[in-house]
N, C-alpha and C positions, 0 to 999 in steps of 0.2 A: 850185263844182259840179264834180264829176268828169266828165271827158270820156272817152267810150268810143270807141275806134277799132277797127273791125272789120277784121281782116287778111284773112280768107278771104272771097272773093266768091261762092263756090259751095259753101257748107257742106253742103247736102243731097247734092250730087253726090259729095263726098268721103265723106260718111257712107255713102251707098249702095255706093260702091266698097269701103270698109273692111268693111262687113257681108258683101258677097258674097265678098270675098277670104278673110275669116276663117272664115265658116261653110262655105266650100268646101274647107277644108283636109282633106287625107287623114289619117285617124286621129282625133286629138283636134280637134273643132270648137272654135272660139274666137269671142269678140267682144271688141273693144278696150275696156279698162276706162274710158278717157277718156269714152266715150259713156254711162256711167252717170249723168253729171252734167248732165242737162237741168234745166229749172226744177223739176219735181217731184222728180227725183233729188237735186238740191242740197238741197231742203227736207227730204227724208227723211234725207240724210246728216247734216244739222244735228241732226235728232232723235236719230240714232244716237249722236252725240257726248255726249249727256246721259244715255244709258242707264247704269244702274249696272254692267252687265257690261262696258262699253267704257271702260276707264280711261285710255286713251292720251291723249285730249284734255285731261282734267283734269290728268294728269301734266304735260303740256306747258304748260298754263296756269299751274300752280304754279311751274314753272321760270322762265317768262318774267316772271311778276309779281314774283318774288323777286329775279331776277338781271339784269333788263334793263339796268340801269345799268352793271353789270360787263361785260355783253356788248358794249357800245358804247364803253366808256371809252377804248380804245386806237385807235379809228378816228379819223384826223385829219379835222376838219371842213373844208369842208361835206360832208355825206353825202347821197347819193341812195339810196333803198331800192327794191329790185326784189323782188317776191314772186312766186314760181312757184307757180301753183295757189292763188291767194289765198283762194278760197271767200268767206265772209262777211267775212274780215279780222278776226274777233273776237280772235284770238290776237295779232294784230300791234299792237294798241293800245299794249301796254306798251313795245315797242321805239320806236314813233313818239313816244310821250309822252316817253320818256327823251331822244331826240334833239331833240325840239322844245323841251325845257327849255333847250337851249344854242344853238339855231340854227333858222332856217327849214329845212324838209325837203321834198324832192320824193319822192313815193311813187308807184311804178308797180305796181299790182296786175295780175297776168296770170292770166287764166282762160279756158278754152274756153267757159264758160257765161256768157252775158249776164246771166242771172238772178243768178248769184253776184256779178258786178260791181255790179249794182244793190244787192244786199244789203250789199256792201262800202261803197258810198257811204252807205247808211243808217246803217251801224254806225260809220263813221269820219269822216263828212262834217263833224261838228261839232268836229273837232280843230283848235285854233288853230295857226298857223305850219306847217301841212301842206297842200301842194298835191298833188292827186291826178290822175293821168292813167291811166285804166283801159285795158288792152289786151286785147281779146277775141282770144286767140291760143293757140297751143301754147307750151310752156315756152320752147323755144330761139328760135323766131321772135320771141316777145315780148321775150326778153332781148336779142336782137340790136337790136331797135328801141329799147329803153330805153337800152342802152349807147350807141347812136348819138346819143341825145338828151342824154347827160350833158354837163355843162360840163367844160372841161379841168381845172378845179381841184377837181372833186368826187371823193370816194372813193365807190365803189360797194359797198353791202352787199346781197347777195342772200340772201333768205330762202327756204329749201326745208324747210318745216315738216311736221309731222304724219306723219313717216316715209314721205312720198310716194316717196322714193328706193327704198323697199321694194317698190314696184309693178313694178320692173324686175328681171330676173334679174341675177345678179352681174356678168357681162361687160357687159351693157347698162347697168347702173348705173354702172360705171366709165367707160363711154363717155359717158354723160350728164354725169358730173362733169368729164371732160376737155373736153367741149363747153362747159360753163359756164366752165371756166378760160380757154378761148380768147377769151371775150368780156371777160375781166377784165384789169386791169393789176396789176403787182406792188404789194402793199399793200392791194388790194381784199380783201373778205372774203365768206365764205359761212357762214351759220348753218344747219347741217344737223341736222334732227331725226331720230333713229333709235330705233325701238322694239326692245326686247331680248326674247330668248327667255324664256318663263315656263313654268309647267306646261301640259301639253297641254290639260287641261280648262279652264283659265283662258283660254287663247288661243281655243279653239273657242267658248266662251260669248260671247266678245267679238264674234264674227262670226256667231253664230246665237242671238240673244237670244230668250227665251221669249215676248215680246210680238209677235214677227214683224216688227219694223220693218226689220231687215236683209234679211229675205226679200222684203219689199215693195220695198225699194231695188234688190235684184237683179232681181226680176221686172219692175220698171219699165223695164228696158232692152228687154225684148221689147215692152212696151206702147209705148215710144218708137218702135220700128221700125214698129209698126202705125200710130201717129199720123202719123209723118213720111214713111214710105216706102210706106204702103199695105199693110203685111204683114198676114197673117191668123193670127198666133200666137194660140192659145187658151191664155190664161195658166193656167187651172186644169189644163191638161195638162202643166204643168212644176212642179217643186218645187225650192226652195232646198236646196243641198247644200254642206256645208263639210267640208273635210278638212285634216289637217296632214301634210305630207311631212317626216318627221323628218330624213332625211339631207340634205335641201336647206334645212332650216330655213325653210319657208314654209307659210303658210296659203293654201289655194286655195278660191275660191268658184266653184261650178258651178250650172248650171240643168239638172236631170235630167228627161228626158222620161219621163212615166209610162205611155206607150202608144206603139205604132207610129203614126206620123202623118206627113203631108206638109204642108209650109209653103211658101207662095209670097210673094215680096216684089216686087211689080210695078215699083217705082221702081228697083230694083237689077237688074231682068230676071233674077231668080234664084229657084230653088225647090230645096228639099232635103227628103229623107225621113229621119226619125229613127226609130231602133229603140227599143223600150221599154228604159229603163235607160241609154240613151246620154246624154252630157252635153255642155253648152256651157260651156267654161271662160271665166269673165268677169273674174276678178281674181286676182292673186297678191300676197301680202303677205309679203315676206321679213323675217325677224327677224335682229337683229345681236348680236354680242358687243361690249360697250363697248370692250374692250381691242383690238379689231381696227380701230377707226376711224383711229388715227394712221397705220397702215400703208396703209390705203385712201387717206388724204389724200396721203401721199407718192407713191403710184403715179399719182395724177391731177393732180399739179402744185400741191399745197397743203401747208401745214404746220398741224398741229393745235395751235392756240394754247391752247385751254382746253376743258374739258368740264364740264357740269353735269348731275348724275344725280339723278333723282327716287327717293326711298326707298320710296314707297308702291307705285308701279307702275313697274318698272324701265324707264326711258326716259331718253335722253340728248340734250341740246342740245350740239352740237359746233361750236366757232368755228374755221373753217378760213381761213387767210390765204393769198392767192395768192403763190407764190414769184416 
């Protein structure tokens, strides 16, 4: 059975502080994207991954199912696997099975969502030769704990899939990769998923599906604030808004206020007034050029060992080894 260790002891306090700090910004109001993933948000995101408009997850599954053995063949055993933002762990099965064919494996799924970790246990709990220790934590705090638990003889393989690195602006993304590298030893590896630029229409459809699942996922962040912090957001007074910033190569998800309104959040001791048309920026999804990844790896202390690129939906799995 997977053990789940909770790192944060006052999650609601941190949530309240993050909400008041982000919504209180001058100019563009924001909410941190990590809070999209409560139990309902996690379930909605899983639904998004099977929508016909959202090809990213299927592309990654194709790559992992076809090339998992090649992705791990040069990693000296024994290997411990750490996954940043594991979600349900569905995509990770191929890597774990390839490793378990040759040796017992320790797997540390890391996620801020307890619901996601429970889904992960349900998805992967039946894998033989795999012991699982779930860490309910942020990426880097969880990685630090997992790295501290590694045995001296183990190689660490960090999985950062789903193009989650694209949720950070480029300078912050490089800082995240450098922080990951600081927890690794030479010879450890990072398998990094990166989504590539496509036609604007194709990218917008992936984040604004006609069935409204992505809109529900986005609006659920306001509903979560209501449920957990006592907020009084009226969800019908906001609408899902998606745009593409071509110069910055990023998709942006926003929630647009459809009227002038005031919202209060008692647990955060915070209130704010929205003008009609004003937005809350909830997520950024930067897109990459496959040919730029080796240079990114060099700048952050890695070497790009190999790349696997999906032909149907341009997406790359990049195996980076720690120098």
